C-alpha positions as CSV (number, residue, x, y, z in Angstrom):
1,M,-3.9,-41.3,-45.3
2,K,-4.0,-42.2,-41.6
3,Q,-0.7,-41.4,-39.8
4,T,-0.9,-43.3,-36.6
5,G,2.7,-44.4,-35.9
6,D,5.1,-42.7,-33.6
7,Y,6.3,-39.3,-35.0
8,I,8.5,-36.5,-33.8
9,T,9.4,-33.2,-35.5
10,E,13.0,-32.3,-36.2
11,D,12.9,-29.8,-33.4
12,K,11.8,-32.4,-30.9
13,K,14.5,-34.8,-32.1
14,K,17.2,-32.2,-31.5
15,A,15.7,-31.4,-28.0
16,L,15.7,-35.1,-27.1
17,E,19.2,-35.6,-28.3
18,K,20.4,-32.6,-26.3
19,E,18.6,-33.9,-23.2
20,L,20.1,-37.4,-23.7
21,K,23.6,-36.0,-23.9
22,E,23.1,-34.0,-20.7
23,L,21.6,-37.0,-18.9
24,K,24.3,-39.5,-20.0
25,G,27.1,-37.0,-19.3
26,P,27.0,-34.4,-16.5
27,K,23.9,-35.6,-14.8
28,R,24.9,-39.3,-14.6
29,K,28.3,-38.2,-13.3
30,E,26.7,-36.0,-10.7
31,I,24.5,-38.8,-9.4
32,L,27.5,-41.2,-9.2
33,E,29.4,-38.6,-7.2
34,N,26.4,-38.2,-4.9
35,L,26.2,-42.0,-4.5
36,E,29.8,-42.3,-3.5
37,Y,29.4,-39.5,-1.0
38,A,26.2,-41.1,0.5
39,K,28.1,-44.5,0.8
40,S,30.8,-42.7,2.7
41,L,28.3,-41.7,5.4
42,G,28.2,-45.2,6.7
43,D,25.4,-47.7,7.4
44,L,23.4,-48.0,4.2
45,S,20.3,-49.5,5.8
46,E,19.5,-46.3,7.6
47,N,21.2,-43.8,5.1
48,A,18.4,-41.6,3.7
49,E,20.8,-39.8,1.3
50,Y,21.9,-43.1,-0.1
51,H,18.4,-44.3,-0.7
52,Q,17.3,-41.0,-2.3
53,T,20.3,-41.0,-4.6
54,R,19.6,-44.6,-5.7
55,E,16.0,-43.6,-6.4
56,D,17.3,-40.6,-8.4
57,Q,19.7,-42.9,-10.3
58,G,16.8,-45.2,-11.2
59,K,14.7,-42.3,-12.5
60,L,17.6,-41.0,-14.5
61,E,18.3,-44.4,-16.1
62,E,14.6,-44.8,-16.8
63,R,14.5,-41.4,-18.6
64,I,17.6,-42.2,-20.6
65,H,16.0,-45.5,-21.7
66,K,12.8,-43.8,-22.7
67,I,14.5,-41.1,-24.8
68,E,16.6,-43.8,-26.5
69,Q,13.4,-45.7,-27.3
70,I,11.7,-42.6,-28.7
71,L,14.6,-41.7,-30.9
72,Q,14.9,-45.3,-32.2
73,S,11.2,-46.0,-32.8
74,S,9.9,-42.6,-34.0
75,Q,9.9,-41.3,-37.5
76,V,11.0,-37.7,-38.0
77,V,8.6,-35.6,-40.0
78,S,9.5,-32.3,-41.6
79,G,5.9,-31.0,-41.3
80,G,3.0,-30.1,-43.5
81,G,3.1,-27.5,-46.1
82,G,0.7,-29.2,-48.4
83,E,-3.1,-28.8,-48.9
84,E,-3.9,-32.0,-47.0
85,I,-3.5,-32.1,-43.3
86,E,-0.7,-34.4,-42.1
87,I,1.7,-34.6,-39.2
88,G,3.5,-31.4,-38.9
89,S,0.7,-29.3,-40.6
90,K,-0.4,-26.1,-39.0
91,I,-4.1,-25.6,-39.0
92,V,-6.4,-22.7,-38.3
93,V,-9.9,-23.8,-37.3
94,L,-13.1,-22.1,-36.2
95,K,-15.2,-23.9,-33.6
96,D,-19.0,-23.8,-34.2
97,G,-20.6,-21.0,-32.2
98,E,-17.3,-19.1,-31.7
99,K,-15.8,-16.1,-33.6
100,K,-12.2,-16.6,-32.5
101,E,-10.0,-18.8,-34.8
102,R,-7.6,-21.2,-33.2
103,T,-4.2,-22.3,-34.5
104,Y,-2.9,-25.8,-33.9
105,Q,-0.1,-28.1,-35.2
106,I,-0.5,-31.8,-35.6
107,V,2.4,-33.6,-33.9
108,G,3.3,-37.1,-32.7
109,S,1.9,-38.0,-29.3
110,E,5.3,-37.6,-27.6
111,E,5.4,-33.8,-28.1
112,A,1.6,-33.1,-27.9
113,D,0.9,-30.1,-25.6
114,M,-2.4,-28.3,-25.9
115,T,-1.1,-25.3,-24.0
116,L,1.3,-24.8,-27.0
117,G,-1.3,-25.7,-29.6
118,K,0.3,-29.0,-30.4
119,I,-2.3,-31.8,-30.9
120,S,-1.4,-35.5,-31.0
121,N,-2.1,-37.3,-34.2
122,K,-3.6,-40.0,-32.0
123,S,-6.1,-37.7,-30.3
124,P,-9.7,-37.6,-31.4
125,F,-9.2,-34.1,-32.7
126,G,-5.9,-35.0,-34.5
127,E,-7.5,-38.1,-36.1
128,A,-10.5,-36.0,-37.3
129,L,-8.1,-33.5,-38.9
130,L,-5.7,-35.9,-40.7
131,G,-6.3,-36.1,-44.4
132,R,-8.7,-33.2,-44.4
133,K,-8.3,-29.9,-46.4
134,K,-9.0,-26.2,-46.1
135,G,-12.7,-25.4,-46.1
136,E,-13.9,-28.8,-44.8
137,D,-16.0,-29.2,-41.7
138,I,-15.0,-31.8,-39.2
139,S,-16.7,-33.3,-36.1
140,F,-15.5,-35.6,-33.3
141,K,-16.8,-36.9,-30.0
142,T,-15.5,-35.6,-26.7
143,P,-16.6,-36.6,-23.2
144,S,-18.9,-33.5,-23.2
145,G,-20.5,-34.3,-26.6
146,E,-19.8,-33.9,-30.2
147,V,-17.7,-30.8,-31.3
148,N,-17.7,-29.3,-34.8
149,Y,-15.0,-27.2,-36.5
150,K,-14.4,-25.6,-39.8
151,I,-10.9,-25.8,-41.3
152,V,-10.0,-22.2,-42.2
153,N,-6.4,-22.7,-43.3
154,V,-3.7,-25.4,-43.7
155,S,0.0,-24.7,-43.9
């Protein structure tokens, strides 16, 4: 089963909802106050504080819109636990030629972060893992050539 839609974990959903609440509440209010102050400084055409605050306001509204889109269009997944790798699964793999096992979690592209071991379901590695089971060998192409892994464990 290929899982290629937009997915987020329950933890990511909660984090986005918390961020959205902060941005729509205190942060939006702070920017509006800064805008009023900047307007009070006079000539808007040469008012750097005003222009910077307007830019900050635009970035804030853009982020609010992006979060709202993510929350509306993404499916929340509870995460793995079965024998077959799916979004939310935690996987232990062993790369050919190495002795150290690596642990990863398959997540939606919105929360992918290799430094935390979170791999996007849309990445070549994530796509190669989806639907596989413990004990299987996988391979996929990278810019530096083909890479091979053995799936040691799935949870």
